[in-house]
N, C-alpha and C positions, 0 to 999 in steps of 0.2 A: 504493500500500500504506500509506503514511503517513496518507493521508486516511482510509482505512478504520480504521486503528488508532486515530486520534484520535476517530472516531465511536464506536467501541466503548468507549473510555475515558470518553467523555461520558455514554453510557447506563449504564455500570456502573463508576463510579469505584472505585478500590481502597479509599479512605477517604472515606466520604461526609461524616462529621463529624469534622474533625481534632481537635477539643477533647476527644473522648470517650476516656477512659482504657480503656474496654472497649466493645464494640459495644452500643449501646442504653442504656448506663449512664454517668452523669456522672462516676463515679469507680470505681476498682477495688474489688471486693468485699473486705470485711474477711476475716481468716483464718477466723472462725467463721461465715461466711455462704456458702451454697452456692446456685448457680443451678440451679433445678429444671426450668425451661422458658423458652424464648424463641421468639417468632414474630411474624409480621406478619398483618394482615388480608388476606383474599383480595379482589383488586380487583373481581372480578365481583360477589361478595356485597356489597361496600361500595357499588358502583354501584346495585345493586337496593334495598338497605335504607336507605342514607343519602341517595342522590340520586334514588331512586324512578324508576329507568329503566323499570321494568315499566309504571308508570302512564303514563309519557311515550310508550311504545310503543303503548299502547291509545289515547292521545289522537291521536297521529299517524296511526294506522290509521283512526280515526274521521274525521279530516280528509280522508284519501285517499278513503275510501268516499263521503264527502259530495261531494267534488269529482267523482268518477266518476258518481254518481247525478245530480248537477246538470247535468253536461255531457250525459249521455244524455237527460235530460228536455228539454234545449234542442234536441234533434234532431241532436246531433253523431254522426258515425260512430264505429265502434269504434276506429279508428285515432286520430281526433281526441280521443276520450275518454282513451285511453291516453297520448297526448302531454300532455294537460292534467294528468293525474295525475303523469306523469314530471317535469313542471316543478317539482313540490314536493319531489322527492327530494333535490336538492342541499342545501337548507336543513335537511331532516330529518337527512340524513347528517352535516351539519356540527354540528348541535345534539347528536346522539348521540355524535359523535366527541369533542366538547369535554367532555361529561360523562364519557365513558370515560377521557379523558386525565386529568381531575381525579381520578377514582377511582384510577387507576394511580399518580399522584403521591402521593396520600394513603396508599395501601397501601405504596408503596416507602419513604416517609419515616417510617413508623410502626413502632415496635418495642415489643412488650409483653414484659416479663420478670417471671417469678415466682421468688423465692428462698424460702428457709426462714424469712425474716423480713419480707418485704414484697413489694408489687407495684410495679413501675416502668413508667411509660408515657412513652415519648418520642414526641411528636406534633408536627405542624406541617410544612407544606410550605415556606413562605418563612422563617418564624421558628420554629426548633425549641425546644420547651419540654419539660422533663422533670418529671414528677410522681412523687414518692416517696410511696407509701402504705404505711406500716408496718402490720403486722397489728393492732397495738393501736388503730389508727384505723378499722379495717374492722369495722363492726357486723354485716354480713351479706353473703353473696355468693350469687348464684343464676345459673343458666344458662337461657337461652331457646333452645330447639331450633328449628332451621330444617329445610328439606328436606335429606335425606341426613344427613351427619354435621356439617353446618354449624350455626352458632349464635353466640350472644353470651353474655358473662359480665357480669352487672350487680353492681356493688359499692355497697353502702350505707354511707356514712361515719358514724362515731360523732362525738359532740361537736358543737360549734357552728361549727367552721371549715368553710368551703365553698369550692369552686372555681367560678369564674364559668363559666356555661354556654357562653358564646362561646369561652372559652379551651379548653374540652374538645371542642366539636363537631368532627367527628361522633362522637367517642368518649364520648358521654354518652347516658343513657337519654332517649328523646324525651319532650318536654313536661314534664319534671321541672325547671322553671326555678327554683323557690324553694329546693328541696332537691335540688341536683344530685347525680346518681349516675354516677360514672365507669363506662365500659363497655368491655370488650375486645370489639371489634365485628368481625363478619364473619370468624369463625374457621372454618376447614375442619374442625378436630377439636375443636370446642368441648366436647363431653362429656368427652373424655379430659383436656383442660386443666382443666375444672371439677373433675374427680376429683383431679387433682394439687393444685389449690388447696385443695380440701376436706381432703385429707390433711395438707397443710402447716399449715392453720389449726388443725386438731385437735391436731397435735403441738405447735404453738406454744402453744396454749391449755393443754395439759397441763403444759408446762414453766414456765408463769408462775403467779402467785399471785393468786387472786380477781379474774380479769378478767371483763368483761361477757360474757354469753352471745353466741355467734355461730351463725348458721345458714347452711348451705350446701345449696342445693337447686335444683330446677327452677322456673322462672318460669311462673306460670299464663298461658296465651296470652290469655285474656279480660281478667282483672283486672290482669295485669302484676305480681302480688305473688309474691315467691319462696315456693315451697312447701318447708316444712321437711323435710329428709331426714337431716340430721345435726346434733345439738346437743351439742357438746363441753361437758363439765362443768368449771366453774371449781373449782380446787383451793385451798382455804384454806391459809394458812401453817401 
């Protein structure tokens, strides 16, 4: 029983990051800041989108078919052909298992938080890094829909400060190396989370004076450009 309990504690420790004052946050929220949403990426969506497991399945399927056709062309019997194909399965299962394990670890160690003042991203499997993104530094936000209710939320940062792409990956918009864009990736309820962020940005915009315009909308699937659906107005003093 002790061994089983130890295994459960290892897989689901009570406090994953002992230095955190609050789950997913480097410090407790101030009295005037409220947490609106907090969540993690979905491991399966992360495996498909960031690690391209779908393409890998197609690749391995092609290899299996090629092995089967080649074996049959050489005059092997059906049993010999199936045995030749089965010989590839252990390596295929190992590769997919490793990628699945990596995706699970990424999802398990990632926490996205939206408050009424900022977006916080705690990422990193081996070395945990927390990125604080105040609304004043977010020029725009858009959501990219996936199948079902899944999707991503892309953040475009204002100003000249940038986060290194390698520090963010896989929580960054692909191929945006020069002007990196943080991304809340692989969310099961991305549309609802995007609406929460849109409302928070609009309310924060209305409460401030003469801030830059921000847009919150859907990301065009072809161009990858956020489509403007909400443009809060800046209020002069």
